[in-house]
N, CA, C, O and CB atoms as a CASP TS submission, in Angstrom:
PFRMAT TS
TARGET T0000
AUTHOR 0000-0000-0000
METHOD Language model
MODEL 1
PARENT N/A
ATOM      1  N   UNK     1     -91.921  30.668 -96.645  1.00  0.00           N
ATOM      2  CA  UNK     1     -90.967  30.176 -97.454  1.00  0.00           C
ATOM      3  C   UNK     1     -91.593  29.301 -98.720  1.00  0.00           C
ATOM      4  O   UNK     1     -91.267  29.415 -99.901  1.00  0.00           O
ATOM      5  CB  UNK     1     -90.038  29.370 -96.562  1.00  0.00           C
ATOM      6  N   UNK     2     -92.491  28.480 -98.209  1.00  0.00           N
ATOM      7  CA  UNK     2     -92.933  27.506 -99.246  1.00  0.00           C
ATOM      8  C   UNK     2     -93.923  28.286-100.346  1.00  0.00           C
ATOM      9  O   UNK     2     -94.091  27.933-101.514  1.00  0.00           O
ATOM     10  CB  UNK     2     -93.745  26.218 -98.478  1.00  0.00           C
ATOM     11  N   UNK     3     -94.496  29.361 -99.724  1.00  0.00           N
ATOM     12  CA  UNK     3     -95.397  30.264-100.520  1.00  0.00           C
ATOM     13  C   UNK     3     -94.584  31.039-101.572  1.00  0.00           C
ATOM     14  O   UNK     3     -94.978  31.158-102.732  1.00  0.00           O
ATOM     15  CB  UNK     3     -96.154  31.287 -99.569  1.00  0.00           C
ATOM     16  N   UNK     4     -93.429  31.561-101.115  1.00  0.00           N
ATOM     17  CA  UNK     4     -92.407  32.327-102.017  1.00  0.00           C
ATOM     18  C   UNK     4     -91.876  31.530-103.174  1.00  0.00           C
ATOM     19  O   UNK     4     -91.668  32.015-104.286  1.00  0.00           O
ATOM     20  CB  UNK     4     -91.178  32.784-101.193  1.00  0.00           C
ATOM     21  N   UNK     5     -91.654  30.181-102.819  1.00  0.00           N
ATOM     22  CA  UNK     5     -91.104  29.251-103.842  1.00  0.00           C
ATOM     23  C   UNK     5     -92.171  29.053-104.853  1.00  0.00           C
ATOM     24  O   UNK     5     -91.944  29.059-106.063  1.00  0.00           O
ATOM     25  CB  UNK     5     -90.645  27.871-103.235  1.00  0.00           C
ATOM     26  N   UNK     6     -93.389  28.871-104.301  1.00  0.00           N
ATOM     27  CA  UNK     6     -94.617  28.584-105.303  1.00  0.00           C
ATOM     28  C   UNK     6     -94.715  29.761-106.197  1.00  0.00           C
ATOM     29  O   UNK     6     -94.880  29.588-107.405  1.00  0.00           O
ATOM     30  CB  UNK     6     -96.097  28.368-104.529  1.00  0.00           C
ATOM     31  N   UNK     7     -94.628  30.898-105.705  1.00  0.00           N
ATOM     32  CA  UNK     7     -94.914  32.175-106.501  1.00  0.00           C
ATOM     33  C   UNK     7     -93.722  32.219-107.612  1.00  0.00           C
ATOM     34  O   UNK     7     -93.931  32.492-108.794  1.00  0.00           O
ATOM     35  CB  UNK     7     -94.914  33.614-105.458  1.00  0.00           C
ATOM     36  N   UNK     8     -92.515  31.930-107.099  1.00  0.00           N
ATOM     37  CA  UNK     8     -91.303  31.877-108.162  1.00  0.00           C
ATOM     38  C   UNK     8     -91.573  30.790-109.187  1.00  0.00           C
ATOM     39  O   UNK     8     -91.226  30.956-110.356  1.00  0.00           O
ATOM     40  CB  UNK     8     -89.826  31.544-107.434  1.00  0.00           C
ATOM     41  N   UNK     9     -92.180  29.688-108.785  1.00  0.00           N
ATOM     42  CA  UNK     9     -92.506  28.623-109.720  1.00  0.00           C
ATOM     43  C   UNK     9     -93.540  28.915-110.679  1.00  0.00           C
ATOM     44  O   UNK     9     -93.559  28.381-111.788  1.00  0.00           O
ATOM     45  CB  UNK     9     -92.888  27.479-109.035  1.00  0.00           C
ATOM     46  N   UNK    10     -94.425  29.771-110.277  1.00  0.00           N
ATOM     47  CA  UNK    10     -95.527  30.126-111.255  1.00  0.00           C
ATOM     48  C   UNK    10     -95.041  31.177-112.278  1.00  0.00           C
ATOM     49  O   UNK    10     -95.453  31.184-113.439  1.00  0.00           O
ATOM     50  CB  UNK    10     -96.803  30.693-110.482  1.00  0.00           C
ATOM     51  N   UNK    11     -94.143  32.068-111.792  1.00  0.00           N
ATOM     52  CA  UNK    11     -93.550  33.035-112.660  1.00  0.00           C
ATOM     53  C   UNK    11     -92.548  32.323-113.680  1.00  0.00           C
ATOM     54  O   UNK    11     -92.521  32.596-114.880  1.00  0.00           O
ATOM     55  CB  UNK    11     -92.820  34.123-111.791  1.00  0.00           C
ATOM     56  N   UNK    12     -91.776  31.434-113.097  1.00  0.00           N
ATOM     57  CA  UNK    12     -90.975  30.664-113.940  1.00  0.00           C
ATOM     58  C   UNK    12     -91.663  29.849-115.172  1.00  0.00           C
ATOM     59  O   UNK    12     -91.195  29.759-116.307  1.00  0.00           O
ATOM     60  CB  UNK    12     -90.302  29.755-113.063  1.00  0.00           C
ATOM     61  N   UNK    13     -92.774  29.324-114.737  1.00  0.00           N
ATOM     62  CA  UNK    13     -93.617  28.515-115.646  1.00  0.00           C
ATOM     63  C   UNK    13     -94.239  29.410-116.688  1.00  0.00           C
ATOM     64  O   UNK    13     -94.298  29.031-117.858  1.00  0.00           O
ATOM     65  CB  UNK    13     -94.724  27.754-114.867  1.00  0.00           C
ATOM     66  N   UNK    14     -94.672  30.498-116.338  1.00  0.00           N
ATOM     67  CA  UNK    14     -95.178  31.408-117.391  1.00  0.00           C
ATOM     68  C   UNK    14     -94.132  31.973-118.273  1.00  0.00           C
ATOM     69  O   UNK    14     -94.413  32.201-119.450  1.00  0.00           O
ATOM     70  CB  UNK    14     -95.910  32.521-116.791  1.00  0.00           C
ATOM     71  N   UNK    15     -92.953  32.219-117.809  1.00  0.00           N
ATOM     72  CA  UNK    15     -91.783  32.659-118.566  1.00  0.00           C
ATOM     73  C   UNK    15     -91.547  31.324-119.500  1.00  0.00           C
ATOM     74  O   UNK    15     -91.592  31.456-120.723  1.00  0.00           O
ATOM     75  CB  UNK    15     -90.418  33.098-117.520  1.00  0.00           C
ATOM     76  N   UNK    16     -91.348  30.306-119.033  1.00  0.00           N
ATOM     77  CA  UNK    16     -90.986  29.035-119.736  1.00  0.00           C
ATOM     78  C   UNK    16     -91.903  28.791-121.018  1.00  0.00           C
ATOM     79  O   UNK    16     -91.456  28.442-122.111  1.00  0.00           O
ATOM     80  CB  UNK    16     -91.134  27.799-118.711  1.00  0.00           C
ATOM     81  N   UNK    17     -93.303  29.032-120.721  1.00  0.00           N
ATOM     82  CA  UNK    17     -94.328  28.863-121.734  1.00  0.00           C
ATOM     83  C   UNK    17     -94.062  29.953-122.797  1.00  0.00           C
ATOM     84  O   UNK    17     -94.010  29.641-123.987  1.00  0.00           O
ATOM     85  CB  UNK    17     -95.802  28.971-121.110  1.00  0.00           C
ATOM     86  N   UNK    18     -93.892  31.238-122.379  1.00  0.00           N
ATOM     87  CA  UNK    18     -93.625  32.196-123.368  1.00  0.00           C
ATOM     88  C   UNK    18     -92.486  31.966-124.264  1.00  0.00           C
ATOM     89  O   UNK    18     -92.564  32.145-125.479  1.00  0.00           O
ATOM     90  CB  UNK    18     -93.457  33.382-122.773  1.00  0.00           C
ATOM     91  N   UNK    19     -91.367  31.546-123.624  1.00  0.00           N
ATOM     92  CA  UNK    19     -90.098  31.346-124.447  1.00  0.00           C
ATOM     93  C   UNK    19     -90.450  30.249-125.245  1.00  0.00           C
ATOM     94  O   UNK    19     -90.178  30.425-126.433  1.00  0.00           O
ATOM     95  CB  UNK    19     -88.754  31.067-123.632  1.00  0.00           C
ATOM     96  N   UNK    20     -90.984  29.140-124.963  1.00  0.00           N
ATOM     97  CA  UNK    20     -91.323  27.981-125.767  1.00  0.00           C
ATOM     98  C   UNK    20     -92.093  28.315-127.063  1.00  0.00           C
ATOM     99  O   UNK    20     -91.863  27.925-128.208  1.00  0.00           O
ATOM    100  CB  UNK    20     -92.131  27.039-124.937  1.00  0.00           C
ATOM    101  N   UNK    21     -93.147  29.201-126.565  1.00  0.00           N
ATOM    102  CA  UNK    21     -94.008  29.463-127.746  1.00  0.00           C
ATOM    103  C   UNK    21     -93.445  30.518-128.722  1.00  0.00           C
ATOM    104  O   UNK    21     -93.919  30.616-129.854  1.00  0.00           O
ATOM    105  CB  UNK    21     -95.379  29.919-127.273  1.00  0.00           C
ATOM    106  N   UNK    22     -92.451  31.299-128.302  1.00  0.00           N
ATOM    107  CA  UNK    22     -91.740  32.311-129.190  1.00  0.00           C
ATOM    108  C   UNK    22     -90.762  31.503-130.129  1.00  0.00           C
ATOM    109  O   UNK    22     -90.441  32.013-131.203  1.00  0.00           O
ATOM    110  CB  UNK    22     -90.891  33.441-128.275  1.00  0.00           C
ATOM    111  N   UNK    23     -90.295  30.313-129.785  1.00  0.00           N
ATOM    112  CA  UNK    23     -89.291  29.656-130.683  1.00  0.00           C
ATOM    113  C   UNK    23     -89.923  29.331-131.987  1.00  0.00           C
ATOM    114  O   UNK    23     -91.066  28.883-132.075  1.00  0.00           O
ATOM    115  CB  UNK    23     -88.708  28.365-130.056  1.00  0.00           C
ATOM    116  N   UNK    24     -89.093  29.585-133.060  1.00  0.00           N
ATOM    117  CA  UNK    24     -89.631  29.268-134.402  1.00  0.00           C
ATOM    118  C   UNK    24     -89.595  27.810-134.782  1.00  0.00           C
ATOM    119  O   UNK    24     -88.567  27.133-134.789  1.00  0.00           O
ATOM    120  CB  UNK    24     -88.886  30.024-135.423  1.00  0.00           C
ATOM    121  N   UNK    25     -90.749  27.399-135.083  1.00  0.00           N
ATOM    122  CA  UNK    25     -90.890  26.013-135.458  1.00  0.00           C
ATOM    123  C   UNK    25     -90.483  25.707-136.861  1.00  0.00           C
ATOM    124  O   UNK    25     -91.079  26.240-137.798  1.00  0.00           O
ATOM    125  CB  UNK    25     -92.256  25.595-135.266  1.00  0.00           C
ATOM    126  N   UNK    26     -89.582  24.947-137.035  1.00  0.00           N
ATOM    127  CA  UNK    26     -89.123  24.573-138.435  1.00  0.00           C
ATOM    128  C   UNK    26     -89.824  23.654-139.396  1.00  0.00           C
ATOM    129  O   UNK    26     -89.650  23.526-140.608  1.00  0.00           O
ATOM    130  CB  UNK    26     -87.944  24.029-138.312  1.00  0.00           C
ATOM    131  N   UNK    27     -90.758  22.967-138.483  1.00  0.00           N
ATOM    132  CA  UNK    27     -91.591  21.959-139.229  1.00  0.00           C
ATOM    133  C   UNK    27     -92.972  22.590-139.431  1.00  0.00           C
ATOM    134  O   UNK    27     -93.392  23.503-138.720  1.00  0.00           O
ATOM    135  CB  UNK    27     -91.710  20.542-138.428  1.00  0.00           C
ATOM    136  N   UNK    28     -93.702  21.999-140.529  1.00  0.00           N
ATOM    137  CA  UNK    28     -94.955  22.452-140.750  1.00  0.00           C
ATOM    138  C   UNK    28     -96.057  21.533-140.042  1.00  0.00           C
ATOM    139  O   UNK    28     -95.775  20.685-139.196  1.00  0.00           O
ATOM    140  CB  UNK    28     -95.139  22.548-142.222  1.00  0.00           C
ATOM    141  N   UNK    29     -97.273  21.794-140.471  1.00  0.00           N
ATOM    142  CA  UNK    29     -98.277  20.997-139.895  1.00  0.00           C
ATOM    143  C   UNK    29     -98.227  19.502-140.377  1.00  0.00           C
ATOM    144  O   UNK    29     -98.873  18.649-139.768  1.00  0.00           O
ATOM    145  CB  UNK    29     -99.598  21.618-140.205  1.00  0.00           C
ATOM    146  N   UNK    30     -97.543  19.220-141.353  1.00  0.00           N
ATOM    147  CA  UNK    30     -97.510  17.817-141.965  1.00  0.00           C
ATOM    148  C   UNK    30     -96.493  17.074-140.916  1.00  0.00           C
ATOM    149  O   UNK    30     -96.665  15.875-140.697  1.00  0.00           O
ATOM    150  CB  UNK    30     -96.919  17.805-143.696  1.00  0.00           C
ATOM    151  N   UNK    31     -95.597  17.677-140.368  1.00  0.00           N
ATOM    152  CA  UNK    31     -94.702  16.832-139.449  1.00  0.00           C
ATOM    153  C   UNK    31     -95.497  16.470-138.109  1.00  0.00           C
ATOM    154  O   UNK    31     -95.199  15.456-137.477  1.00  0.00           O
ATOM    155  CB  UNK    31     -93.297  17.674-139.071  1.00  0.00           C
ATOM    156  N   UNK    32     -96.455  17.277-137.721  1.00  0.00           N
ATOM    157  CA  UNK    32     -97.283  16.798-136.616  1.00  0.00           C
ATOM    158  C   UNK    32     -97.976  15.393-136.877  1.00  0.00           C
ATOM    159  O   UNK    32     -98.166  14.571-135.981  1.00  0.00           O
ATOM    160  CB  UNK    32     -98.356  17.857-136.330  1.00  0.00           C
ATOM    161  N   UNK    33     -98.315  15.219-138.147  1.00  0.00           N
ATOM    162  CA  UNK    33     -99.064  13.993-138.442  1.00  0.00           C
ATOM    163  C   UNK    33     -98.136  12.915-138.989  1.00  0.00           C
ATOM    164  O   UNK    33     -98.621  11.947-139.576  1.00  0.00           O
ATOM    165  CB  UNK    33    -100.197  14.279-139.449  1.00  0.00           C
ATOM    166  N   UNK    34     -96.795  13.044-138.817  1.00  0.00           N
ATOM    167  CA  UNK    34     -95.879  11.946-139.170  1.00  0.00           C
ATOM    168  C   UNK    34     -95.295  12.255-140.496  1.00  0.00           C
ATOM    169  O   UNK    34     -94.414  11.461-140.826  1.00  0.00           O
ATOM    170  CB  UNK    34     -96.585  10.568-139.192  1.00  0.00           C
ATOM    171  N   UNK    35     -95.532  13.117-141.269  1.00  0.00           N
ATOM    172  CA  UNK    35     -94.863  13.460-142.525  1.00  0.00           C
ATOM    173  C   UNK    35     -93.805  14.337-142.526  1.00  0.00           C
ATOM    174  O   UNK    35     -93.758  15.225-143.377  1.00  0.00           O
ATOM    175  CB  UNK    35     -95.697  13.954-143.369  1.00  0.00           C
ATOM    176  N   UNK    36     -92.893  14.205-141.637  1.00  0.00           N
ATOM    177  CA  UNK    36     -91.836  15.206-141.538  1.00  0.00           C
ATOM    178  C   UNK    36     -90.942  15.396-142.558  1.00  0.00           C
ATOM    179  O   UNK    36     -90.251  16.415-142.565  1.00  0.00           O
ATOM    180  CB  UNK    36     -91.114  14.992-140.525  1.00  0.00           C
ATOM    181  N   UNK    37     -90.823  14.346-143.656  1.00  0.00           N
ATOM    182  CA  UNK    37     -89.904  14.525-144.579  1.00  0.00           C
ATOM    183  C   UNK    37     -88.530  14.670-144.220  1.00  0.00           C
ATOM    184  O   UNK    37     -88.221  14.268-143.098  1.00  0.00           O
ATOM    185  CB  UNK    37     -90.241  15.479-145.231  1.00  0.00           C
ATOM    186  N   UNK    38     -87.578  15.199-144.998  1.00  0.00           N
ATOM    187  CA  UNK    38     -86.147  15.317-144.643  1.00  0.00           C
ATOM    188  C   UNK    38     -85.890  16.441-143.666  1.00  0.00           C
ATOM    189  O   UNK    38     -86.311  17.581-143.863  1.00  0.00           O
ATOM    190  CB  UNK    38     -85.308  15.536-145.889  1.00  0.00           C
ATOM    191  N   UNK    39     -85.223  16.105-142.665  1.00  0.00           N
ATOM    192  CA  UNK    39     -84.952  17.169-141.779  1.00  0.00           C
ATOM    193  C   UNK    39     -83.463  17.627-142.073  1.00  0.00           C
ATOM    194  O   UNK    39     -82.538  16.835-142.253  1.00  0.00           O
ATOM    195  CB  UNK    39     -85.184  16.711-140.264  1.00  0.00           C
ATOM    196  N   UNK    40     -83.347  19.039-142.100  1.00  0.00           N
ATOM    197  CA  UNK    40     -82.006  19.605-142.206  1.00  0.00           C
ATOM    198  C   UNK    40     -81.621  20.177-141.120  1.00  0.00           C
ATOM    199  O   UNK    40     -82.384  20.975-140.576  1.00  0.00           O
ATOM    200  CB  UNK    40     -81.847  20.491-143.173  1.00  0.00           C
ATOM    201  N   UNK    41     -80.331  19.889-140.557  1.00  0.00           N
ATOM    202  CA  UNK    41     -79.798  20.250-139.259  1.00  0.00           C
ATOM    203  C   UNK    41     -79.228  21.673-139.494  1.00  0.00           C
ATOM    204  O   UNK    41     -78.390  21.900-140.366  1.00  0.00           O
ATOM    205  CB  UNK    41     -78.677  19.182-138.716  1.00  0.00           C
ATOM    206  N   UNK    42     -79.689  22.533-138.736  1.00  0.00           N
ATOM    207  CA  UNK    42     -79.241  24.040-138.821  1.00  0.00           C
ATOM    208  C   UNK    42     -78.662  24.419-137.596  1.00  0.00           C
ATOM    209  O   UNK    42     -79.002  23.819-136.575  1.00  0.00           O
ATOM    210  CB  UNK    42     -80.395  25.040-139.122  1.00  0.00           C
ATOM    211  N   UNK    43     -77.798  25.370-137.550  1.00  0.00           N
ATOM    212  CA  UNK    43     -77.244  25.892-136.222  1.00  0.00           C
ATOM    213  C   UNK    43     -78.169  27.135-135.895  1.00  0.00           C
ATOM    214  O   UNK    43     -78.724  27.852-136.728  1.00  0.00           O
ATOM    215  CB  UNK    43     -75.567  26.338-136.326  1.00  0.00           C
ATOM    216  N   UNK    44     -78.222  27.241-134.598  1.00  0.00           N
ATOM    217  CA  UNK    44     -79.182  28.299-133.941  1.00  0.00           C
ATOM    218  C   UNK    44     -78.336  29.596-133.827  1.00  0.00           C
ATOM    219  O   UNK    44     -77.206  29.549-133.341  1.00  0.00           O
ATOM    220  CB  UNK    44     -79.758  27.810-132.381  1.00  0.00           C
ATOM    221  N   UNK    45     -78.902  30.797-134.293  1.00  0.00           N
ATOM    222  CA  UNK    45     -78.151  31.969-134.302  1.00  0.00           C
ATOM    223  C   UNK    45     -79.153  32.988-133.908  1.00  0.00           C
ATOM    224  O   UNK    45     -80.364  32.913-134.121  1.00  0.00           O
ATOM    225  CB  UNK    45     -77.457  32.252-135.652  1.00  0.00           C
ATOM    226  N   UNK    46     -78.434  34.081-133.229  1.00  0.00           N
ATOM    227  CA  UNK    46     -79.307  35.209-132.744  1.00  0.00           C
ATOM    228  C   UNK    46     -80.398  35.177-131.867  1.00  0.00           C
ATOM    229  O   UNK    46     -80.068  34.899-130.714  1.00  0.00           O
ATOM    230  CB  UNK    46     -79.800  35.729-133.677  1.00  0.00           C
ATOM    231  N   UNK    47     -81.726  35.394-132.067  1.00  0.00           N
ATOM    232  CA  UNK    47     -82.697  35.244-131.196  1.00  0.00           C
ATOM    233  C   UNK    47     -83.099  33.784-130.889  1.00  0.00           C
ATOM    234  O   UNK    47     -83.503  33.427-129.783  1.00  0.00           O
ATOM    235  CB  UNK    47     -83.744  35.979-131.658  1.00  0.00           C
ATOM    236  N   UNK    48     -82.961  32.985-131.936  1.00  0.00           N
ATOM    237  CA  UNK    48     -83.215  31.575-131.883  1.00  0.00           C
ATOM    238  C   UNK    48     -82.347  30.891-130.892  1.00  0.00           C
ATOM    239  O   UNK    48     -82.826  30.007-130.183  1.00  0.00           O
ATOM    240  CB  UNK    48     -83.035  30.971-133.204  1.00  0.00           C
ATOM    241  N   UNK    49     -80.943  31.287-130.784  1.00  0.00           N
ATOM    242  CA  UNK    49     -80.135  30.755-129.844  1.00  0.00           C
ATOM    243  C   UNK    49     -80.272  31.205-128.423  1.00  0.00           C
ATOM    244  O   UNK    49     -80.054  30.467-127.462  1.00  0.00           O
ATOM    245  CB  UNK    49     -78.914  30.955-130.246  1.00  0.00           C
ATOM    246  N   UNK    50     -80.688  32.596-128.334  1.00  0.00           N
ATOM    247  CA  UNK    50     -81.076  33.199-127.028  1.00  0.00           C
ATOM    248  C   UNK    50     -82.291  32.446-126.420  1.00  0.00           C
ATOM    249  O   UNK    50     -82.229  31.996-125.276  1.00  0.00           O
ATOM    250  CB  UNK    50     -81.426  34.735-127.213  1.00  0.00           C
ATOM    251  N   UNK    51     -83.374  32.318-127.181  1.00  0.00           N
ATOM    252  CA  UNK    51     -84.543  31.600-126.839  1.00  0.00           C
ATOM    253  C   UNK    51     -84.230  30.021-126.450  1.00  0.00           C
ATOM    254  O   UNK    51     -84.745  29.435-125.497  1.00  0.00           O
ATOM    255  CB  UNK    51     -85.528  31.719-128.062  1.00  0.00           C
ATOM    256  N   UNK    52     -83.446  29.551-127.219  1.00  0.00           N
ATOM    257  CA  UNK    52     -83.076  28.075-126.891  1.00  0.00           C
ATOM    258  C   UNK    52     -82.298  28.054-125.507  1.00  0.00           C
ATOM    259  O   UNK    52     -82.604  27.255-124.622  1.00  0.00           O
ATOM    260  CB  UNK    52     -82.100  27.397-128.118  1.00  0.00           C
ATOM    261  N   UNK    53     -81.336  28.926-125.383  1.00  0.00           N
ATOM    262  CA  UNK    53     -80.732  28.975-124.093  1.00  0.00           C
ATOM    263  C   UNK    53     -81.355  29.469-122.863  1.00  0.00           C
ATOM    264  O   UNK    53     -80.933  29.172-121.745  1.00  0.00           O
ATOM    265  CB  UNK    53     -79.717  29.638-124.216  1.00  0.00           C
ATOM    266  N   UNK    54     -82.442  30.284-123.099  1.00  0.00           N
ATOM    267  CA  UNK    54     -83.216  30.877-122.073  1.00  0.00           C
ATOM    268  C   UNK    54     -84.107  29.646-121.617  1.00  0.00           C
ATOM    269  O   UNK    54     -84.309  29.447-120.420  1.00  0.00           O
ATOM    270  CB  UNK    54     -84.067  32.205-122.600  1.00  0.00           C
ATOM    271  N   UNK    55     -84.632  28.828-122.600  1.00  0.00           N
ATOM    272  CA  UNK    55     -85.399  27.618-122.312  1.00  0.00           C
ATOM    273  C   UNK    55     -84.806  26.706-121.341  1.00  0.00           C
ATOM    274  O   UNK    55     -85.397  26.254-120.360  1.00  0.00           O
ATOM    275  CB  UNK    55     -85.624  26.890-123.499  1.00  0.00           C
ATOM    276  N   UNK    56     -83.493  26.443-121.707  1.00  0.00           N
ATOM    277  CA  UNK    56     -82.719  25.460-120.913  1.00  0.00           C
ATOM    278  C   UNK    56     -82.468  25.944-119.431  1.00  0.00           C
ATOM    279  O   UNK    56     -82.525  25.174-118.472  1.00  0.00           O
ATOM    280  CB  UNK    56     -81.343  25.193-121.625  1.00  0.00           C
ATOM    281  N   UNK    57     -82.185  27.289-119.334  1.00  0.00           N
ATOM    282  CA  UNK    57     -81.911  27.931-118.209  1.00  0.00           C
ATOM    283  C   UNK    57     -83.055  27.917-117.147  1.00  0.00           C
ATOM    284  O   UNK    57     -82.992  27.625-115.953  1.00  0.00           O
ATOM    285  CB  UNK    57     -81.543  29.223-118.569  1.00  0.00           C
ATOM    286  N   UNK    58     -84.208  28.346-117.970  1.00  0.00           N
ATOM    287  CA  UNK    58     -85.529  28.399-117.067  1.00  0.00           C
ATOM    288  C   UNK    58     -85.974  26.998-116.744  1.00  0.00           C
ATOM    289  O   UNK    58     -86.448  26.805-115.624  1.00  0.00           O
ATOM    290  CB  UNK    58     -86.787  29.172-117.822  1.00  0.00           C
ATOM    291  N   UNK    59     -85.885  26.071-117.529  1.00  0.00           N
ATOM    292  CA  UNK    59     -86.258  24.673-117.184  1.00  0.00           C
ATOM    293  C   UNK    59     -85.475  24.166-115.978  1.00  0.00           C
ATOM    294  O   UNK    59     -86.052  23.573-115.067  1.00  0.00           O
ATOM    295  CB  UNK    59     -86.012  23.733-118.388  1.00  0.00           C
ATOM    296  N   UNK    60     -83.979  24.430-115.967  1.00  0.00           N
ATOM    297  CA  UNK    60     -83.211  23.949-114.977  1.00  0.00           C
ATOM    298  C   UNK    60     -83.689  24.654-113.571  1.00  0.00           C
ATOM    299  O   UNK    60     -83.913  23.988-112.560  1.00  0.00           O
ATOM    300  CB  UNK    60     -81.715  24.199-115.357  1.00  0.00           C
ATOM    301  N   UNK    61     -83.818  26.094-113.631  1.00  0.00           N
ATOM    302  CA  UNK    61     -84.338  26.736-112.368  1.00  0.00           C
ATOM    303  C   UNK    61     -85.665  26.238-111.858  1.00  0.00           C
ATOM    304  O   UNK    61     -85.978  26.155-110.671  1.00  0.00           O
ATOM    305  CB  UNK    61     -84.473  28.192-112.574  1.00  0.00           C
ATOM    306  N   UNK    62     -86.428  25.909-112.924  1.00  0.00           N
ATOM    307  CA  UNK    62     -87.952  25.387-112.490  1.00  0.00           C
ATOM    308  C   UNK    62     -87.775  23.898-111.703  1.00  0.00           C
ATOM    309  O   UNK    62     -88.331  23.638-110.636  1.00  0.00           O
ATOM    310  CB  UNK    62     -89.051  25.152-114.044  1.00  0.00           C
ATOM    311  N   UNK    63     -86.988  23.077-112.361  1.00  0.00           N
ATOM    312  CA  UNK    63     -86.506  21.828-111.800  1.00  0.00           C
ATOM    313  C   UNK    63     -85.987  21.807-110.444  1.00  0.00           C
ATOM    314  O   UNK    63     -86.399  21.033-109.579  1.00  0.00           O
ATOM    315  CB  UNK    63     -85.533  21.341-112.587  1.00  0.00           C
ATOM    316  N   UNK    64     -84.971  22.772-110.258  1.00  0.00           N
ATOM    317  CA  UNK    64     -84.420  22.905-108.870  1.00  0.00           C
ATOM    318  C   UNK    64     -85.340  23.359-107.866  1.00  0.00           C
ATOM    319  O   UNK    64     -85.355  22.887-106.729  1.00  0.00           O
ATOM    320  CB  UNK    64     -83.321  23.802-108.842  1.00  0.00           C
ATOM    321  N   UNK    65     -86.204  24.383-108.319  1.00  0.00           N
ATOM    322  CA  UNK    65     -87.161  24.742-107.329  1.00  0.00           C
ATOM    323  C   UNK    65     -88.264  23.755-106.891  1.00  0.00           C
ATOM    324  O   UNK    65     -88.805  23.813-105.787  1.00  0.00           O
ATOM    325  CB  UNK    65     -87.770  25.872-107.784  1.00  0.00           C
ATOM    326  N   UNK    66     -88.554  22.851-107.836  1.00  0.00           N
ATOM    327  CA  UNK    66     -89.448  21.818-107.608  1.00  0.00           C
ATOM    328  C   UNK    66     -88.842  20.840-106.616  1.00  0.00           C
ATOM    329  O   UNK    66     -89.502  20.377-105.686  1.00  0.00           O
ATOM    330  CB  UNK    66     -89.817  21.162-108.891  1.00  0.00           C
ATOM    331  N   UNK    67     -87.527  20.528-106.843  1.00  0.00           N
ATOM    332  CA  UNK    67     -86.777  19.635-105.838  1.00  0.00           C
ATOM    333  C   UNK    67     -86.696  20.421-104.501  1.00  0.00           C
ATOM    334  O   UNK    67     -86.969  19.772-103.491  1.00  0.00           O
ATOM    335  CB  UNK    67     -85.239  19.240-106.376  1.00  0.00           C
ATOM    336  N   UNK    68     -86.364  21.712-104.354  1.00  0.00           N
ATOM    337  CA  UNK    68     -86.371  22.326-103.264  1.00  0.00           C
ATOM    338  C   UNK    68     -87.603  22.302-102.513  1.00  0.00           C
ATOM    339  O   UNK    68     -87.644  21.988-101.323  1.00  0.00           O
ATOM    340  CB  UNK    68     -85.993  23.467-103.493  1.00  0.00           C
ATOM    341  N   UNK    69     -88.685  22.657-103.256  1.00  0.00           N
ATOM    342  CA  UNK    69     -90.132  22.833-102.411  1.00  0.00           C
ATOM    343  C   UNK    69     -90.520  21.353-102.018  1.00  0.00           C
ATOM    344  O   UNK    69     -91.285  21.140-101.077  1.00  0.00           O
ATOM    345  CB  UNK    69     -91.513  23.592-103.432  1.00  0.00           C
ATOM    346  N   UNK    70     -90.013  20.426-102.704  1.00  0.00           N
ATOM    347  CA  UNK    70     -90.381  19.028-102.282  1.00  0.00           C
ATOM    348  C   UNK    70     -89.599  18.595-101.009  1.00  0.00           C
ATOM    349  O   UNK    70     -90.084  17.819-100.185  1.00  0.00           O
ATOM    350  CB  UNK    70     -90.083  18.004-103.459  1.00  0.00           C
ATOM    351  N   UNK    71     -88.252  19.188-100.888  1.00  0.00           N
ATOM    352  CA  UNK    71     -87.544  18.705 -99.636  1.00  0.00           C
ATOM    353  C   UNK    71     -87.995  19.675 -98.520  1.00  0.00           C
ATOM    354  O   UNK    71     -88.124  19.181 -97.399  1.00  0.00           O
ATOM    355  CB  UNK    71     -85.876  18.696 -99.803  1.00  0.00           C
ATOM    356  N   UNK    72     -88.236  20.915 -98.672  1.00  0.00           N
ATOM    357  CA  UNK    72     -88.738  21.727 -97.458  1.00  0.00           C
ATOM    358  C   UNK    72     -90.156  21.469 -97.023  1.00  0.00           C
ATOM    359  O   UNK    72     -90.628  22.077 -96.063  1.00  0.00           O
ATOM    360  CB  UNK    72     -88.644  23.204 -97.748  1.00  0.00           C
TER
END
């Protein structure tokens, strides 16, 4: 049982990494060094919204599996 949960966690973590890397970054390299400038609030649409929601769902599943594996 614990082995199965570990395999599912590995798969979820790889999917989570892929989904996070696919998200479009709205800030440039300057923001990484503190020069963010003015940020414009935009709404997520299409693929951006799908990737955003997938990130939330995958992270919730990953967190729940981590709690379950801790209890078992």
